[in-house]
PQR file of N, CA, C, O and H, with PARSE charges and radii, in Angstrom:
ATOM      1  N   MET A   1       5.158 -16.226   0.430 -0.4000 1.5000
ATOM      2  CA  MET A   1       4.569 -15.841  -1.088 -0.0000 2.0000
ATOM      3  C   MET A   1       5.347 -14.699  -1.470  0.5500 1.7000
ATOM      4  O   MET A   1       5.918 -14.574  -2.553 -0.5500 1.4000
ATOM      5  N   LEU A   2       5.343 -13.748  -0.388 -0.4000 1.5000
ATOM      6  CA  LEU A   2       6.667 -12.905  -0.447 -0.0000 2.0000
ATOM      7  C   LEU A   2       7.758 -12.940  -1.057  0.5500 1.7000
ATOM      8  O   LEU A   2       8.199 -12.263  -1.985 -0.5500 1.4000
ATOM      9  H   LEU A   2       4.879 -13.850   0.492  0.4000 1.0000
ATOM     10  N   LYS A   3       8.294 -14.038  -0.293 -0.4000 1.5000
ATOM     11  CA  LYS A   3       9.540 -14.686  -0.427 -0.0000 2.0000
ATOM     12  C   LYS A   3       9.776 -15.088  -1.748  0.5500 1.7000
ATOM     13  O   LYS A   3      10.891 -14.767  -2.159 -0.5500 1.4000
ATOM     14  H   LYS A   3       7.935 -14.588   0.461  0.4000 1.0000
ATOM     15  N   TRP A   4       8.845 -15.876  -2.772 -0.4000 1.5000
ATOM     16  CA  TRP A   4       8.966 -16.219  -4.182 -0.0000 2.0000
ATOM     17  C   TRP A   4       9.126 -15.141  -4.798  0.5500 1.7000
ATOM     18  O   TRP A   4      10.010 -15.105  -5.654 -0.5500 1.4000
ATOM     19  H   TRP A   4       7.940 -16.137  -2.438  0.4000 1.0000
ATOM     20  N   ALA A   5       8.255 -13.868  -4.518 -0.4000 1.5000
ATOM     21  CA  ALA A   5       8.121 -12.713  -5.950 -0.0000 2.0000
ATOM     22  C   ALA A   5       9.298 -11.953  -5.040  0.5500 1.7000
ATOM     23  O   ALA A   5       8.867 -10.806  -5.162 -0.5500 1.4000
ATOM     24  H   ALA A   5       7.537 -13.897  -3.822  0.4000 1.0000
ATOM     25  N   ILE A   6      10.357 -11.827  -4.305 -0.4000 1.5000
ATOM     26  CA  ILE A   6      11.268 -11.450  -3.947 -0.0000 2.0000
ATOM     27  C   ILE A   6      12.550 -11.633  -5.008  0.5500 1.7000
ATOM     28  O   ILE A   6      13.226 -10.805  -5.619 -0.5500 1.4000
ATOM     29  H   ILE A   6      10.707 -12.758  -4.206  0.4000 1.0000
ATOM     30  N   ILE A   7      12.581 -13.294  -4.940 -0.4000 1.5000
ATOM     31  CA  ILE A   7      13.508 -14.444  -5.398 -0.0000 2.0000
ATOM     32  C   ILE A   7      13.011 -13.756  -7.296  0.5500 1.7000
ATOM     33  O   ILE A   7      13.916 -13.257  -7.964 -0.5500 1.4000
ATOM     34  H   ILE A   7      12.032 -13.967  -4.444  0.4000 1.0000
ATOM     35  N   ALA A   8      12.343 -13.797  -7.572 -0.4000 1.5000
ATOM     36  CA  ALA A   8      11.881 -13.435  -9.342 -0.0000 2.0000
ATOM     37  C   ALA A   8      12.349 -11.799  -9.015  0.5500 1.7000
ATOM     38  O   ALA A   8      13.135 -11.340  -9.845 -0.5500 1.4000
ATOM     39  H   ALA A   8      11.607 -14.203  -7.030  0.4000 1.0000
ATOM     40  N   ALA A   9      12.154 -11.356  -8.473 -0.4000 1.5000
ATOM     41  CA  ALA A   9      12.703  -9.784  -8.580 -0.0000 2.0000
ATOM     42  C   ALA A   9      14.182  -9.986  -8.657  0.5500 1.7000
ATOM     43  O   ALA A   9      14.796  -9.708  -9.687 -0.5500 1.4000
ATOM     44  H   ALA A   9      11.516 -11.729  -7.800  0.4000 1.0000
ATOM     45  N   VAL A  10      14.640 -10.358  -7.824 -0.4000 1.5000
ATOM     46  CA  VAL A  10      16.475 -10.672  -7.475 -0.0000 2.0000
ATOM     47  C   VAL A  10      16.967 -11.543  -9.158  0.5500 1.7000
ATOM     48  O   VAL A  10      18.101 -11.122  -9.386 -0.5500 1.4000
ATOM     49  H   VAL A  10      14.141 -10.583  -6.987  0.4000 1.0000
ATOM     50  N   ILE A  11      16.606 -12.386 -10.154 -0.4000 1.5000
ATOM     51  CA  ILE A  11      16.333 -12.900 -10.985 -0.0000 2.0000
ATOM     52  C   ILE A  11      16.250 -12.277 -12.237  0.5500 1.7000
ATOM     53  O   ILE A  11      16.896 -12.511 -13.258 -0.5500 1.4000
ATOM     54  H   ILE A  11      15.684 -12.727  -9.968  0.4000 1.0000
ATOM     55  N   ALA A  12      15.308 -11.396 -12.008 -0.4000 1.5000
ATOM     56  CA  ALA A  12      14.895 -10.641 -13.132 -0.0000 2.0000
ATOM     57  C   ALA A  12      16.323  -9.390 -12.976  0.5500 1.7000
ATOM     58  O   ALA A  12      16.859  -8.982 -14.007 -0.5500 1.4000
ATOM     59  H   ALA A  12      14.783 -11.207 -11.179  0.4000 1.0000
ATOM     60  N   VAL A  13      16.683  -9.017 -11.918 -0.4000 1.5000
ATOM     61  CA  VAL A  13      17.673  -8.019 -12.013 -0.0000 2.0000
ATOM     62  C   VAL A  13      18.912  -8.514 -12.454  0.5500 1.7000
ATOM     63  O   VAL A  13      19.634  -7.830 -13.179 -0.5500 1.4000
ATOM     64  H   VAL A  13      16.248  -9.348 -11.081  0.4000 1.0000
ATOM     65  N   ILE A  14      19.270  -9.813 -12.022 -0.4000 1.5000
ATOM     66  CA  ILE A  14      20.231 -10.365 -12.717 -0.0000 2.0000
ATOM     67  C   ILE A  14      20.360 -10.668 -14.018  0.5500 1.7000
ATOM     68  O   ILE A  14      21.327 -10.463 -14.751 -0.5500 1.4000
ATOM     69  H   ILE A  14      18.684 -10.368 -11.432  0.4000 1.0000
ATOM     70  N   ALA A  15      19.195 -11.233 -14.292 -0.4000 1.5000
ATOM     71  CA  ALA A  15      18.997 -11.422 -15.747 -0.0000 2.0000
ATOM     72  C   ALA A  15      19.670 -10.311 -16.805  0.5500 1.7000
ATOM     73  O   ALA A  15      20.541 -10.432 -17.665 -0.5500 1.4000
ATOM     74  H   ALA A  15      18.409 -11.400 -13.696  0.4000 1.0000
ATOM     75  N   GLY A  16      18.737  -8.985 -16.275 -0.4000 1.5000
ATOM     76  CA  GLY A  16      18.922  -7.814 -16.821 -0.0000 2.0000
ATOM     77  C   GLY A  16      20.552  -7.378 -16.875  0.5500 1.7000
ATOM     78  O   GLY A  16      21.075  -6.894 -17.879 -0.5500 1.4000
ATOM     79  H   GLY A  16      18.029  -8.886 -15.576  0.4000 1.0000
ATOM     80  N   ALA A  17      21.083  -7.577 -15.914 -0.4000 1.5000
ATOM     81  CA  ALA A  17      22.545  -7.737 -15.633 -0.0000 2.0000
ATOM     82  C   ALA A  17      23.305  -7.854 -17.056  0.5500 1.7000
ATOM     83  O   ALA A  17      23.890  -7.167 -17.893 -0.5500 1.4000
ATOM     84  H   ALA A  17      20.658  -7.970 -15.098  0.4000 1.0000
ATOM     85  N   PHE A  18      22.923  -9.130 -16.783 -0.4000 1.5000
ATOM     86  CA  PHE A  18      23.651  -9.565 -17.968 -0.0000 2.0000
ATOM     87  C   PHE A  18      23.666  -9.931 -19.403  0.5500 1.7000
ATOM     88  O   PHE A  18      24.513 -10.516 -20.078 -0.5500 1.4000
ATOM     89  H   PHE A  18      22.447  -9.688 -16.103  0.4000 1.0000
ATOM     90  N   GLY A  19      22.043  -9.236 -19.808 -0.4000 1.5000
ATOM     91  CA  GLY A  19      21.768  -9.010 -20.892 -0.0000 2.0000
ATOM     92  C   GLY A  19      20.942 -10.072 -21.221  0.5500 1.7000
ATOM     93  O   GLY A  19      21.141 -10.527 -22.347 -0.5500 1.4000
ATOM     94  H   GLY A  19      21.355  -8.761 -19.259  0.4000 1.0000
ATOM     95  N   PHE A  20      20.065 -10.602 -20.558 -0.4000 1.5000
ATOM     96  CA  PHE A  20      19.045 -11.786 -20.987 -0.0000 2.0000
ATOM     97  C   PHE A  20      17.473 -11.049 -20.778  0.5500 1.7000
ATOM     98  O   PHE A  20      16.696 -11.288 -19.854 -0.5500 1.4000
ATOM     99  H   PHE A  20      19.903 -10.232 -19.643  0.4000 1.0000
ATOM    100  N   GLY A  21      17.272 -10.145 -21.851 -0.4000 1.5000
ATOM    101  CA  GLY A  21      16.055  -9.378 -21.979 -0.0000 2.0000
ATOM    102  C   GLY A  21      15.024 -10.147 -21.767  0.5500 1.7000
ATOM    103  O   GLY A  21      14.208  -9.891 -20.882 -0.5500 1.4000
ATOM    104  H   GLY A  21      17.903  -9.950 -22.602  0.4000 1.0000
ATOM    105  N   LEU A  22      14.943 -11.058 -22.458 -0.4000 1.5000
ATOM    106  CA  LEU A  22      13.601 -12.101 -22.106 -0.0000 2.0000
ATOM    107  C   LEU A  22      13.287 -12.964 -21.112  0.5500 1.7000
ATOM    108  O   LEU A  22      12.111 -13.254 -20.891 -0.5500 1.4000
ATOM    109  H   LEU A  22      15.606 -11.266 -23.177  0.4000 1.0000
ATOM    110  N   ILE A  23      14.205 -13.424 -20.468 -0.4000 1.5000
ATOM    111  CA  ILE A  23      14.298 -13.943 -19.229 -0.0000 2.0000
ATOM    112  C   ILE A  23      13.644 -12.674 -18.061  0.5500 1.7000
ATOM    113  O   ILE A  23      12.594 -12.783 -17.428 -0.5500 1.4000
ATOM    114  H   ILE A  23      15.160 -13.188 -20.647  0.4000 1.0000
ATOM    115  N   ALA A  24      14.690 -11.401 -18.015 -0.4000 1.5000
ATOM    116  CA  ALA A  24      14.569 -10.938 -17.561 -0.0000 2.0000
ATOM    117  C   ALA A  24      13.092 -10.144 -17.370  0.5500 1.7000
ATOM    118  O   ALA A  24      12.805  -9.533 -16.341 -0.5500 1.4000
ATOM    119  H   ALA A  24      15.544 -11.312 -18.528  0.4000 1.0000
ATOM    120  N   SER A  25      12.167 -10.268 -18.597 -0.4000 1.5000
ATOM    121  CA  SER A  25      10.722  -9.856 -18.212 -0.0000 2.0000
ATOM    122  C   SER A  25      10.214 -10.816 -17.785  0.5500 1.7000
ATOM    123  O   SER A  25       9.348 -10.502 -16.967 -0.5500 1.4000
ATOM    124  H   SER A  25      12.401 -10.765 -19.433  0.4000 1.0000
ATOM    125  N   ALA A  26      10.341 -12.231 -17.968 -0.4000 1.5000
ATOM    126  CA  ALA A  26       9.984 -12.819 -17.421 -0.0000 2.0000
ATOM    127  C   ALA A  26       9.667 -13.211 -16.374  0.5500 1.7000
ATOM    128  O   ALA A  26       8.576 -13.721 -16.118 -0.5500 1.4000
ATOM    129  H   ALA A  26      11.044 -12.485 -18.632  0.4000 1.0000
ATOM    130  N   ALA A  27      10.802 -12.987 -15.413 -0.4000 1.5000
ATOM    131  CA  ALA A  27      11.376 -12.953 -14.200 -0.0000 2.0000
ATOM    132  C   ALA A  27      10.876 -11.854 -13.372  0.5500 1.7000
ATOM    133  O   ALA A  27      10.947 -11.929 -12.145 -0.5500 1.4000
ATOM    134  H   ALA A  27      11.688 -12.573 -15.621  0.4000 1.0000
ATOM    135  N   ALA A  28      10.408 -10.908 -13.926 -0.4000 1.5000
ATOM    136  CA  ALA A  28       9.735  -9.351 -13.182 -0.0000 2.0000
ATOM    137  C   ALA A  28       8.262  -9.541 -13.289  0.5500 1.7000
ATOM    138  O   ALA A  28       7.532  -9.370 -12.313 -0.5500 1.4000
ATOM    139  H   ALA A  28      10.349 -10.847 -14.923  0.4000 1.0000
ATOM    140  N   SER A  29       7.749  -9.943 -14.629 -0.4000 1.5000
ATOM    141  CA  SER A  29       6.769 -10.290 -14.769 -0.0000 2.0000
ATOM    142  C   SER A  29       5.779 -11.110 -14.024  0.5500 1.7000
ATOM    143  O   SER A  29       4.555 -11.042 -13.906 -0.5500 1.4000
ATOM    144  H   SER A  29       8.342 -10.082 -15.422  0.4000 1.0000
ATOM    145  N   ILE A  30       6.858 -12.053 -13.475 -0.4000 1.5000
ATOM    146  CA  ILE A  30       6.266 -13.261 -12.321 -0.0000 2.0000
ATOM    147  C   ILE A  30       6.121 -12.855 -10.678  0.5500 1.7000
ATOM    148  O   ILE A  30       5.442 -13.305  -9.755 -0.5500 1.4000
ATOM    149  H   ILE A  30       7.852 -12.108 -13.571  0.4000 1.0000
ATOM    150  N   ALA A  31       7.081 -11.811 -10.798 -0.4000 1.5000
ATOM    151  CA  ALA A  31       7.975 -11.335  -9.776 -0.0000 2.0000
ATOM    152  C   ALA A  31       6.529 -10.149  -9.217  0.5500 1.7000
ATOM    153  O   ALA A  31       6.155 -10.133  -8.044 -0.5500 1.4000
ATOM    154  H   ALA A  31       7.633 -11.445 -11.548  0.4000 1.0000
ATOM    155  N   LYS A  32       5.898  -9.254 -10.306 -0.4000 1.5000
ATOM    156  CA  LYS A  32       4.694  -8.533 -10.407 -0.0000 2.0000
ATOM    157  C   LYS A  32       3.282  -9.093  -9.478  0.5500 1.7000
ATOM    158  O   LYS A  32       2.650  -8.636  -8.526 -0.5500 1.4000
ATOM    159  H   LYS A  32       6.201  -9.267 -11.258  0.4000 1.0000
ATOM    160  N   VAL A  33       3.186 -10.427 -10.395 -0.4000 1.5000
ATOM    161  CA  VAL A  33       1.958 -11.105 -10.476 -0.0000 2.0000
ATOM    162  C   VAL A  33       2.070 -11.744  -9.114  0.5500 1.7000
ATOM    163  O   VAL A  33       0.949 -11.902  -8.629 -0.5500 1.4000
ATOM    164  H   VAL A  33       3.699 -10.799 -11.168  0.4000 1.0000
ATOM    165  N   LEU A  34       3.174 -12.220  -8.233 -0.4000 1.5000
ATOM    166  CA  LEU A  34       3.231 -12.971  -6.906 -0.0000 2.0000
ATOM    167  C   LEU A  34       2.838 -11.778  -5.747  0.5500 1.7000
ATOM    168  O   LEU A  34       2.097 -11.831  -4.766 -0.5500 1.4000
ATOM    169  H   LEU A  34       4.084 -12.093  -8.627  0.4000 1.0000
ATOM    170  N   PHE A  35       3.660 -10.695  -6.304 -0.4000 1.5000
ATOM    171  CA  PHE A  35       3.502  -9.544  -5.293 -0.0000 2.0000
ATOM    172  C   PHE A  35       1.483  -9.235  -5.027  0.5500 1.7000
ATOM    173  O   PHE A  35       0.704  -9.313  -4.076 -0.5500 1.4000
ATOM    174  H   PHE A  35       4.262 -10.652  -7.101  0.4000 1.0000
ATOM    175  N   PHE A  36       1.399  -8.895  -6.430 -0.4000 1.5000
ATOM    176  CA  PHE A  36      -0.050  -8.762  -5.978 -0.0000 2.0000
ATOM    177  C   PHE A  36      -1.225  -9.813  -5.694  0.5500 1.7000
ATOM    178  O   PHE A  36      -2.412  -9.605  -5.445 -0.5500 1.4000
ATOM    179  H   PHE A  36       2.031  -8.832  -7.202  0.4000 1.0000
ATOM    180  N   ILE A  37      -0.686 -10.709  -5.783 -0.4000 1.5000
ATOM    181  CA  ILE A  37      -1.431 -12.263  -5.532 -0.0000 2.0000
ATOM    182  C   ILE A  37      -1.425 -11.850  -3.497  0.5500 1.7000
ATOM    183  O   ILE A  37      -2.369 -11.719  -2.718 -0.5500 1.4000
ATOM    184  H   ILE A  37       0.278 -10.878  -5.985  0.4000 1.0000
ATOM    185  N   PHE A  38       0.079 -11.764  -3.280 -0.4000 1.5000
ATOM    186  CA  PHE A  38       0.010 -11.783  -1.432 -0.0000 2.0000
ATOM    187  C   PHE A  38      -0.409 -10.559  -1.344  0.5500 1.7000
ATOM    188  O   PHE A  38      -1.088 -10.483  -0.320 -0.5500 1.4000
ATOM    189  H   PHE A  38       0.846 -11.870  -3.913  0.4000 1.0000
ATOM    190  N   LEU A  39      -0.353  -9.371  -1.981 -0.4000 1.5000
ATOM    191  CA  LEU A  39      -0.968  -7.950  -1.267 -0.0000 2.0000
ATOM    192  C   LEU A  39      -2.157  -8.034  -1.292  0.5500 1.7000
ATOM    193  O   LEU A  39      -2.689  -7.253  -0.504 -0.5500 1.4000
ATOM    194  H   LEU A  39       0.199  -9.433  -2.813  0.4000 1.0000
ATOM    195  N   ALA A  40      -3.226  -9.002  -2.186 -0.4000 1.5000
ATOM    196  CA  ALA A  40      -4.766  -9.429  -2.004 -0.0000 2.0000
ATOM    197  C   ALA A  40      -4.855 -10.558  -0.978  0.5500 1.7000
ATOM    198  O   ALA A  40      -5.892 -10.556  -0.315 -0.5500 1.4000
ATOM    199  H   ALA A  40      -2.793  -9.636  -2.827  0.4000 1.0000
ATOM    200  N   VAL A  41      -4.139 -11.336  -0.768 -0.4000 1.5000
ATOM    201  CA  VAL A  41      -4.164 -12.078   0.422 -0.0000 2.0000
ATOM    202  C   VAL A  41      -4.196 -11.243   1.872  0.5500 1.7000
ATOM    203  O   VAL A  41      -4.993 -11.142   2.805 -0.5500 1.4000
ATOM    204  H   VAL A  41      -3.296 -11.337  -1.307  0.4000 1.0000
ATOM    205  N   PHE A  42      -2.985 -10.745   1.562 -0.4000 1.5000
ATOM    206  CA  PHE A  42      -2.702  -9.764   2.835 -0.0000 2.0000
ATOM    207  C   PHE A  42      -4.179  -9.128   3.005  0.5500 1.7000
ATOM    208  O   PHE A  42      -4.832  -9.705   3.874 -0.5500 1.4000
ATOM    209  H   PHE A  42      -2.337 -10.827   0.805  0.4000 1.0000
ATOM    210  N   LEU A  43      -4.701  -8.290   2.497 -0.4000 1.5000
ATOM    211  CA  LEU A  43      -5.786  -7.365   2.261 -0.0000 2.0000
ATOM    212  C   LEU A  43      -7.215  -8.405   3.167  0.5500 1.7000
ATOM    213  O   LEU A  43      -7.740  -8.231   4.267 -0.5500 1.4000
ATOM    214  H   LEU A  43      -4.170  -7.821   1.791  0.4000 1.0000
ATOM    215  N   VAL A  44      -7.440  -9.429   2.125 -0.4000 1.5000
ATOM    216  CA  VAL A  44      -8.428 -10.257   2.532 -0.0000 2.0000
ATOM    217  C   VAL A  44      -8.298 -10.698   4.082  0.5500 1.7000
ATOM    218  O   VAL A  44      -9.285 -10.641   4.815 -0.5500 1.4000
ATOM    219  H   VAL A  44      -7.013  -9.570   1.232  0.4000 1.0000
ATOM    220  N   LEU A  45      -6.900 -11.191   4.603 -0.4000 1.5000
ATOM    221  CA  LEU A  45      -6.940 -11.823   5.904 -0.0000 2.0000
ATOM    222  C   LEU A  45      -6.567 -10.395   6.858  0.5500 1.7000
ATOM    223  O   LEU A  45      -6.870 -10.491   8.047 -0.5500 1.4000
ATOM    224  H   LEU A  45      -6.098 -11.237   4.008  0.4000 1.0000
ATOM    225  N   LEU A  46      -5.921  -9.071   6.399 -0.4000 1.5000
ATOM    226  CA  LEU A  46      -6.143  -8.053   7.578 -0.0000 2.0000
ATOM    227  C   LEU A  46      -7.985  -7.798   7.396  0.5500 1.7000
ATOM    228  O   LEU A  46      -8.551  -7.584   8.468 -0.5500 1.4000
ATOM    229  H   LEU A  46      -5.675  -8.994   5.433  0.4000 1.0000
ATOM    230  N   ILE A  47      -8.513  -7.807   6.659 -0.4000 1.5000
ATOM    231  CA  ILE A  47     -10.182  -6.912   6.901 -0.0000 2.0000
ATOM    232  C   ILE A  47     -10.812  -8.449   7.941  0.5500 1.7000
ATOM    233  O   ILE A  47     -11.317  -8.363   9.060 -0.5500 1.4000
ATOM    234  H   ILE A  47      -8.054  -7.981   5.788  0.4000 1.0000
ATOM    235  N   SER A  48     -10.612  -9.560   7.263 -0.4000 1.5000
ATOM    236  CA  SER A  48     -11.235 -10.750   7.846 -0.0000 2.0000
ATOM    237  C   SER A  48     -10.515 -10.392   9.370  0.5500 1.7000
ATOM    238  O   SER A  48     -11.300  -9.904  10.183 -0.5500 1.4000
ATOM    239  H   SER A  48     -10.202  -9.629   6.354  0.4000 1.0000
ATOM    240  N   GLY A  49      -9.289 -10.562   9.771 -0.4000 1.5000
ATOM    241  CA  GLY A  49      -8.887 -10.133  11.078 -0.0000 2.0000
ATOM    242  C   GLY A  49      -9.719  -8.963  11.803  0.5500 1.7000
ATOM    243  O   GLY A  49     -10.195  -9.051  12.935 -0.5500 1.4000
ATOM    244  H   GLY A  49      -8.651 -10.958   9.111  0.4000 1.0000
ATOM    245  N   ILE A  50      -9.787  -8.121  11.155 -0.4000 1.5000
ATOM    246  CA  ILE A  50     -10.421  -6.893  11.925 -0.0000 2.0000
ATOM    247  C   ILE A  50     -12.053  -7.619  12.727  0.5500 1.7000
ATOM    248  O   ILE A  50     -12.526  -7.748  13.856 -0.5500 1.4000
ATOM    249  H   ILE A  50      -9.400  -8.050  10.236  0.4000 1.0000
ATOM    250  N   VAL A  51     -12.431  -7.936  11.284 -0.4000 1.5000
ATOM    251  CA  VAL A  51     -14.403  -8.082  11.210 -0.0000 2.0000
ATOM    252  C   VAL A  51     -14.273  -9.341  12.574  0.5500 1.7000
ATOM    253  O   VAL A  51     -14.915  -9.202  13.615 -0.5500 1.4000
ATOM    254  H   VAL A  51     -12.047  -7.831  10.367  0.4000 1.0000
ATOM    255  N   VAL A  52     -13.541 -10.277  12.379 -0.4000 1.5000
ATOM    256  CA  VAL A  52     -13.618 -11.494  13.710 -0.0000 2.0000
ATOM    257  C   VAL A  52     -12.819 -10.909  15.061  0.5500 1.7000
ATOM    258  O   VAL A  52     -12.748 -11.826  15.879 -0.5500 1.4000
ATOM    259  H   VAL A  52     -13.020 -10.391  11.533  0.4000 1.0000
ATOM    260  N   GLY A  53     -12.272  -9.836  15.503 -0.4000 1.5000
ATOM    261  CA  GLY A  53     -11.434  -9.226  16.201 -0.0000 2.0000
ATOM    262  C   GLY A  53     -12.379  -8.286  16.798  0.5500 1.7000
ATOM    263  O   GLY A  53     -12.209  -7.967  17.975 -0.5500 1.4000
ATOM    264  H   GLY A  53     -12.329  -9.091  14.838  0.4000 1.0000
ATOM    265  N   ARG A  54     -13.139  -7.911  16.276 -0.4000 1.5000
ATOM    266  CA  ARG A  54     -14.530  -7.426  16.820 -0.0000 2.0000
ATOM    267  C   ARG A  54     -15.546  -7.841  17.303  0.5500 1.7000
ATOM    268  O   ARG A  54     -16.264  -7.367  18.183 -0.5500 1.4000
ATOM    269  H   ARG A  54     -13.276  -8.170  15.320  0.4000 1.0000
ATOM    270  N   LYS A  55     -15.646  -9.118  16.483 -0.4000 1.5000
ATOM    271  CA  LYS A  55     -16.917  -9.835  16.693 -0.0000 2.0000
ATOM    272  C   LYS A  55     -16.279 -10.415  18.139  0.5500 1.7000
ATOM    273  O   LYS A  55     -16.931 -10.234  19.167 -0.5500 1.4000
ATOM    274  H   LYS A  55     -15.062  -9.504  15.768  0.4000 1.0000
ATOM    275  N   VAL A  56     -15.401 -10.890  18.174 -0.4000 1.5000
ATOM    276  CA  VAL A  56     -14.782 -11.672  19.546 -0.0000 2.0000
ATOM    277  C   VAL A  56     -14.722 -10.823  20.359  0.5500 1.7000
ATOM    278  O   VAL A  56     -14.903 -11.268  21.493 -0.5500 1.4000
ATOM    279  H   VAL A  56     -14.871 -11.037  17.339  0.4000 1.0000
ATOM    280  N   LYS A  57     -14.447  -9.180  20.283 -0.4000 1.5000
ATOM    281  CA  LYS A  57     -14.259  -8.365  21.260 -0.0000 2.0000
ATOM    282  C   LYS A  57     -15.963  -7.912  22.241  0.5500 1.7000
ATOM    283  O   LYS A  57     -16.146  -7.618  23.423 -0.5500 1.4000
ATOM    284  H   LYS A  57     -14.300  -8.819  19.363  0.4000 1.0000
ATOM    285  N   ALA A  58     -17.006  -8.062  20.964 -0.4000 1.5000
ATOM    286  CA  ALA A  58     -18.196  -7.473  21.483 -0.0000 2.0000
ATOM    287  C   ALA A  58     -18.555  -9.071  22.273  0.5500 1.7000
ATOM    288  O   ALA A  58     -18.588  -9.001  23.501 -0.5500 1.4000
ATOM    289  H   ALA A  58     -16.856  -8.300  20.005  0.4000 1.0000
ATOM    290  N   GLY A  59     -18.814 -10.443  21.677 -0.4000 1.5000
ATOM    291  CA  GLY A  59     -19.057 -11.333  22.533 -0.0000 2.0000
ATOM    292  C   GLY A  59     -18.400 -11.668  23.870  0.5500 1.7000
ATOM    293  O   GLY A  59     -18.821 -12.617  24.532 -0.5500 1.4000
ATOM    294  H   GLY A  59     -18.787 -10.501  20.679  0.4000 1.0000
ATOM    295  N   LEU A  60     -17.365 -10.904  24.292 -0.4000 1.5000
ATOM    296  CA  LEU A  60     -16.708 -10.696  25.415 -0.0000 2.0000
ATOM    297  C   LEU A  60     -17.307 -10.187  26.672  0.5500 1.7000
ATOM    298  O   LEU A  60     -17.717 -10.649  27.736 -0.5500 1.4000
ATOM    299  H   LEU A  60     -17.023 -10.133  23.755  0.4000 1.0000
ATOM    300  N   THR A  61     -17.145  -8.712  25.928 -0.4000 1.5000
ATOM    301  CA  THR A  61     -18.096  -8.013  26.772 -0.0000 2.0000
ATOM    302  C   THR A  61     -19.467  -8.324  26.926  0.5500 1.7000
ATOM    303  O   THR A  61     -19.950  -7.935  27.989 -0.5500 1.4000
ATOM    304  H   THR A  61     -16.812  -8.336  25.063  0.4000 1.0000
ATOM    305  N   ARG A  62     -20.094  -8.817  26.285 -0.4000 1.5000
ATOM    306  CA  ARG A  62     -21.548  -9.160  26.071 -0.0000 2.0000
ATOM    307  C   ARG A  62     -21.342 -10.147  27.417  0.5500 1.7000
ATOM    308  O   ARG A  62     -22.158  -9.871  28.297 -0.5500 1.4000
ATOM    309  H   ARG A  62     -19.702  -9.133  25.421  0.4000 1.0000
ATOM    310  N   HIS A  63     -20.636 -10.986  27.682 -0.4000 1.5000
ATOM    311  CA  HIS A  63     -20.565 -11.972  28.693 -0.0000 2.0000
ATOM    312  C   HIS A  63     -20.333 -11.668  29.965  0.5500 1.7000
ATOM    313  O   HIS A  63     -20.797 -12.075  31.030 -0.5500 1.4000
ATOM    314  H   HIS A  63     -19.973 -11.211  26.968  0.4000 1.0000
ATOM    315  N   ASP A  64     -19.265 -10.616  29.566 -0.4000 1.5000
ATOM    316  CA  ASP A  64     -18.900 -10.103  30.907 -0.0000 2.0000
ATOM    317  C   ASP A  64     -20.036  -9.572  32.188  0.5500 1.7000
ATOM    318  O   ASP A  64     -20.055  -9.721  33.410 -0.5500 1.4000
ATOM    319  H   ASP A  64     -18.888 -10.285  28.700  0.4000 1.0000
ATOM    320  N   HIS A  65     -20.906  -8.909  31.222 -0.4000 1.5000
ATOM    321  CA  HIS A  65     -21.873  -8.556  32.470 -0.0000 2.0000
ATOM    322  C   HIS A  65     -22.823  -8.993  33.155  0.5500 1.7000
ATOM    323  O   HIS A  65     -23.491  -8.337  33.954 -0.5500 1.4000
ATOM    324  H   HIS A  65     -20.890  -8.788  30.230  0.4000 1.0000
ATOM    325  N   HIS A  66     -22.961 -10.283  32.851 -0.4000 1.5000
ATOM    326  CA  HIS A  66     -23.636 -11.310  33.664 -0.0000 2.0000
ATOM    327  C   HIS A  66     -23.425 -11.365  34.900  0.5500 1.7000
ATOM    328  O   HIS A  66     -23.987 -12.221  35.584 -0.5500 1.4000
ATOM    329  H   HIS A  66     -22.419 -10.817  32.202  0.4000 1.0000
TER
END
């Protein structure tokens, strides 16, 4: 998804350089939306990975003491 945000940002820069203001602003808007979706998904996965990792680590240490 980050790849698509970067592609949309590049399209926005190129369109802006050639004077296509409407296309540039649309591509920039798409890039922003995709970036924030990517950021939200990244944070959700990071937090869930930390929580699950702690539970797995706690479960392993409990079973080691038998």
